[in-house]
C-alpha positions as CSV (number, residue, x, y, z in Angstrom):
1,M,61.9,73.5,80.8
2,A,65.2,75.9,81.5
3,N,64.6,78.0,84.9
4,T,63.3,81.5,84.6
5,S,66.4,83.3,84.8
6,S,68.3,81.4,82.1
7,R,65.3,81.3,79.5
8,T,64.6,85.0,80.0
9,L,68.2,85.7,78.9
10,R,67.7,83.1,76.1
11,L,64.8,85.1,74.8
12,L,66.6,88.2,74.9
13,S,69.4,86.9,72.9
14,L,66.9,85.3,70.1
15,L,65.2,88.9,70.1
16,Q,68.5,90.4,69.7
17,S,69.3,88.4,66.9
18,H,66.3,89.1,64.7
19,R,64.5,92.1,63.5
20,H,61.0,90.2,64.3
21,W,59.8,87.0,65.5
22,P,56.7,85.3,65.4
23,G,55.0,84.2,68.6
24,P,54.9,80.4,67.8
25,D,58.3,80.4,66.4
26,L,59.8,81.8,70.0
27,C,57.6,79.3,71.8
28,E,59.3,76.6,69.6
29,R,62.8,77.7,70.6
30,L,62.2,78.3,73.9
31,G,59.8,75.3,74.5
32,V,57.0,77.0,76.6
33,S,53.4,78.0,75.8
34,E,52.3,81.1,74.5
35,R,51.2,82.3,77.9
36,T,54.9,81.7,79.2
37,L,56.3,83.5,76.5
38,R,54.1,86.3,77.3
39,R,55.1,86.4,81.0
40,D,58.5,86.1,80.1
41,I,58.0,89.2,77.5
42,D,56.5,91.3,80.5
43,R,59.7,90.4,82.6
44,L,62.0,92.1,79.9
45,R,59.9,94.9,79.9
46,E,59.9,95.5,83.5
47,L,63.9,95.1,83.4
48,G,63.8,98.0,80.7
49,Y,63.8,96.2,77.3
50,P,61.5,97.9,75.1
51,V,59.7,94.4,73.7
52,G,56.9,95.4,70.9
53,A,54.1,93.2,70.1
54,A,51.6,92.5,67.2
55,R,48.5,90.9,66.7
56,G,47.1,89.0,63.7
57,T,48.8,87.0,60.9
58,D,51.7,88.7,60.7
59,G,51.9,88.9,64.5
60,G,54.8,88.6,66.7
61,Y,57.6,90.1,69.1
62,Q,60.5,92.7,67.9
63,L,63.2,94.5,70.2
64,A,62.4,98.3,69.6
65,P,64.6,101.3,70.1
66,G,64.0,102.6,73.7
67,A,65.3,105.5,75.7
68,V,67.9,104.1,77.1
69,L,70.2,101.4,75.6
70,P,70.0,98.0,77.4
71,P,72.4,95.4,78.0
72,L,73.4,93.2,75.2
73,L,73.8,89.6,74.9
74,L,76.9,88.6,72.5
75,D,78.0,85.4,71.5
76,D,81.7,84.7,71.7
77,E,82.3,85.9,68.0
78,E,80.6,89.2,68.6
79,A,82.5,90.2,71.6
80,V,85.9,89.6,70.4
81,A,85.1,91.3,67.2
82,L,83.3,94.3,69.2
83,A,86.4,94.6,71.2
84,V,89.0,94.6,68.6
85,G,86.8,97.3,66.6
86,I,86.6,99.3,69.7
87,G,90.1,99.2,70.1
88,D,91.0,100.8,66.8
89,A,88.1,103.1,67.1
90,A,90.0,104.8,70.0
91,Q,92.9,105.4,67.6
92,S,91.0,106.6,64.7
93,G,91.9,110.2,65.0
94,I,88.2,110.9,65.2
95,S,87.3,114.0,67.7
96,G,85.8,112.5,70.8
97,M,85.9,108.9,70.1
98,E,89.0,108.4,72.0
99,D,87.7,108.6,75.5
100,A,84.4,107.2,74.8
101,S,86.1,104.0,73.0
102,L,88.2,103.4,76.1
103,R,85.2,103.4,77.9
104,A,83.4,101.0,76.3
105,L,86.7,98.8,75.8
106,T,87.0,99.0,79.5
107,K,83.6,97.7,80.0
108,V,83.8,94.8,77.6
109,V,86.8,93.5,78.1
110,R,86.4,93.6,82.2
111,V,83.6,91.0,81.5
112,L,85.7,88.6,79.0
113,P,86.4,85.1,80.1
114,P,90.4,84.8,79.5
115,R,89.8,82.8,76.4
116,L,88.2,85.6,74.7
117,R,90.7,88.1,75.9
118,A,93.4,85.9,74.5
119,R,91.8,85.9,71.1
120,V,91.4,89.7,71.1
121,D,95.1,90.2,72.1
122,A,96.0,88.0,69.5
123,L,93.8,89.6,66.7
124,R,95.3,93.2,67.5
125,A,98.6,91.8,67.5
126,V,98.3,90.7,64.0
127,T,95.8,92.7,62.5
128,V,97.2,95.6,60.6
129,S,94.7,98.6,60.8
130,A,94.9,102.3,59.0
131,A,93.6,103.7,62.4
132,A,96.2,102.0,64.6
133,S,99.4,101.6,62.6
134,G,102.1,101.3,65.4
135,P,102.9,98.5,68.3
136,A,100.1,96.6,69.3
137,V,98.8,96.8,73.0
138,A,97.1,94.0,74.8
139,A,93.6,94.9,75.6
140,E,93.6,94.4,79.1
141,V,96.6,96.3,79.5
142,L,95.4,99.1,78.1
143,T,91.7,98.7,79.8
144,T,93.4,98.2,83.2
145,V,95.5,101.4,82.8
146,A,92.7,103.4,81.5
147,Q,90.3,102.4,84.6
148,A,93.1,103.5,86.8
149,C,93.0,106.7,85.2
150,R,89.1,106.9,85.6
151,D,89.1,105.6,89.4
152,E,92.2,107.8,90.3
153,E,94.0,104.9,91.6
154,R,97.8,104.4,91.6
155,L,99.2,102.1,89.2
156,R,102.0,99.7,89.2
157,F,104.2,98.1,86.4
158,G,106.9,96.5,84.8
159,Y,108.5,99.1,82.4
160,R,111.5,99.3,80.0
161,A,112.7,102.4,78.2
162,R,114.7,102.2,75.1
163,G,118.1,101.2,75.4
164,S,117.6,100.8,79.3
165,A,116.9,97.9,81.7
166,A,113.5,96.9,83.0
167,T,112.4,99.0,86.2
168,E,109.4,98.9,88.7
169,R,107.1,101.8,88.5
170,E,104.5,103.2,90.7
171,V,102.5,106.4,89.5
172,E,99.6,108.4,89.6
173,P,98.0,107.8,86.3
174,H,96.3,110.9,84.4
175,R,95.4,110.1,81.0
176,V,95.6,107.4,78.4
177,V,96.5,109.4,75.0
178,A,96.8,107.9,71.4
179,L,98.9,109.6,69.4
180,G,100.7,108.7,66.1
181,G,100.0,105.1,66.1
182,R,101.0,104.6,69.4
183,W,99.3,104.7,73.0
184,Y,100.5,106.7,76.0
185,L,100.0,106.8,79.7
186,V,100.6,110.3,81.0
187,A,101.5,110.0,85.1
188,Y,103.2,111.3,87.9
189,D,106.2,109.0,88.7
190,L,106.2,108.4,92.5
191,D,109.9,107.7,92.8
192,R,111.0,110.1,90.2
193,H,108.7,113.0,91.8
194,D,107.9,114.1,88.3
195,W,105.8,113.6,85.5
196,R,106.6,111.0,82.9
197,S,104.8,109.6,79.7
198,F,104.9,106.0,79.2
199,R,104.5,104.2,76.0
200,L,101.9,101.3,76.9
201,D,103.5,98.7,74.3
202,R,106.8,98.9,76.6
203,L,104.6,98.2,79.8
204,T,104.0,95.0,81.6
205,G,102.1,93.4,84.5
206,P,99.8,96.8,85.1
207,A,98.1,96.6,88.2
208,A,96.0,98.9,90.6
209,T,97.4,99.1,93.8
210,G,94.0,100.1,96.0
211,A,95.4,103.1,96.9
212,R,93.3,106.5,95.9
213,F,95.0,110.1,95.2
214,R,93.8,113.4,94.4
215,P,95.0,114.4,91.0
216,R,97.9,116.7,90.4
217,P,97.7,119.8,87.8
218,L,99.3,118.6,84.7
219,P,102.3,120.9,83.6
220,A,100.7,121.3,80.0
221,E,97.8,122.2,78.3
222,D,96.4,118.7,78.2
223,A,97.6,115.2,77.9
224,A,98.4,115.1,74.2
225,A,100.3,118.4,74.5
226,F,102.3,116.6,77.1
227,V,103.3,113.7,75.5
228,R,104.2,115.7,71.7
229,E,106.6,117.6,74.1
230,A,107.9,115.1,75.9
231,S,108.5,112.7,72.5
232,G,109.6,115.9,70.6
233,A,107.0,115.6,68.3
234,P,105.6,118.4,66.2
235,A,102.3,120.3,66.7
236,P,100.0,119.4,64.4
237,W,98.7,122.0,61.7
238,T,95.1,122.3,60.9
239,V,94.9,123.4,57.3
240,E,91.6,124.8,55.7
241,V,91.0,125.3,52.0
242,L,88.4,125.9,49.8
243,V,88.2,123.6,46.8
244,H,86.3,124.1,43.5
245,A,85.3,120.8,43.4
246,P,82.1,118.8,44.4
247,A,82.2,117.7,47.9
248,A,81.8,114.0,46.8
249,R,84.9,113.8,44.6
250,V,87.3,115.8,47.2
251,R,86.3,113.1,50.0
252,Q,87.1,110.4,47.4
253,A,90.5,111.7,47.0
254,V,91.3,112.6,50.8
255,G,89.2,109.6,52.3
256,R,89.1,109.5,56.2
257,W,91.9,112.0,56.6
258,G,90.2,115.3,55.7
259,T,86.5,116.7,56.7
260,V,84.8,117.7,53.9
261,E,81.6,120.1,54.2
262,P,79.8,121.6,51.0
263,A,80.3,124.9,50.2
264,G,78.0,126.4,47.4
265,R,77.0,124.7,44.1
266,D,80.1,123.4,43.2
267,G,82.6,123.8,46.0
268,C,83.4,122.3,49.3
269,R,85.4,123.5,52.6
270,L,88.3,120.9,53.1
271,T,89.9,120.8,56.5
272,M,93.0,118.5,57.3
273,T,95.2,118.0,60.2
274,S,98.9,116.8,60.0
275,T,102.0,117.4,61.5
276,S,103.6,117.9,58.3
277,L,102.1,120.0,55.7
278,D,103.7,117.7,52.9
279,W,100.7,115.7,53.3
280,P,98.0,118.6,52.7
281,T,100.1,119.6,49.8
282,Q,100.0,116.0,48.1
283,A,96.4,115.3,48.9
284,L,95.2,118.7,47.3
285,G,97.5,117.9,44.2
286,N,95.5,114.3,44.0
287,V,92.3,116.1,44.2
288,G,93.1,118.1,40.7
289,A,90.9,121.1,41.3
290,E,91.5,125.0,42.0
291,F,91.3,125.9,45.3
292,E,92.0,128.6,47.7
293,V,93.9,128.6,51.2
294,L,91.7,129.8,54.1
295,G,94.6,129.1,56.6
296,P,97.0,128.9,58.0
297,P,99.7,131.5,56.6
298,E,102.1,128.9,56.8
299,F,100.3,126.5,54.5
300,A,100.4,129.4,51.5
301,A,104.2,129.6,51.7
302,H,104.8,126.2,52.0
303,L,102.7,125.9,48.2
304,R,104.7,128.8,47.0
305,E,107.9,126.7,48.1
306,W,106.9,123.6,46.8
307,G,105.4,125.6,43.5
308,A,108.9,127.3,43.0
309,R,110.7,123.9,42.9
310,F,108.3,122.2,40.4
311,L,108.9,125.4,38.1
312,R,112.5,125.1,38.5
313,A,112.4,121.5,37.7
314,A,110.0,121.8,34.8
315,S,112.3,124.8,33.1
316,Q,115.2,122.7,33.2
């Protein structure tokens, strides 16, 4: 019989793999008596796992939802899939997803053995994702940088800017930003005495120095705005229109690139964010329905310009 700790972990893994386990089946899997199984179940409950029990011919045990999320046991394949999926979720463009995904990825990668970290990096390097279309960044690089930002700890790394020789940098990391399919670090460069943004795919060997620092005020509205200004990327437009078509039809046409909210019996409100007004124009053309522009005024002017161009082409 396995020792109590390893047996309890095995029991937890079994409970997480199936919705319901008959008691005799668990006893057989673990090689224990029903009395020992009951003690192990009680031990899991003491640790905060809400294990439900039912009596009778269909009786058994199952792991129920609790007030808090208990630790999960994952096999190798599940751990790799989770790390890759979280990395893509951080670049999904969904509001509020970036920070939570980075925190989750940091926790997962920190406890992965080296062989699984290598598999995560390899999968991210060869997988094309609609959410993450830019250069792949090793999960360990991403999580090391994110953790230094969280802990307000100085970071040292090698960096090769475009068309320049490799240099060593020591910075006070502020924030990791996902923008335009790429990852950026916004940080105060201690050697250059100024704020900089660094592309993580050009960064090598990041390591926290152990030196803590007091955060400096960022000379921008937020980290994303700083990266956009530093890279010369245009600020995004938020386009809002009232479409006279069912919400399901509009969702099918625009996919995840727009937010659709039902409005009335046969209409919906469509919101799209893009650095170019061309894409919302094309998306609305694909919907093939009447619509009204709610904002911004620049989008209405853009539509008039497109319309005039098409009319001139049709009259030739």
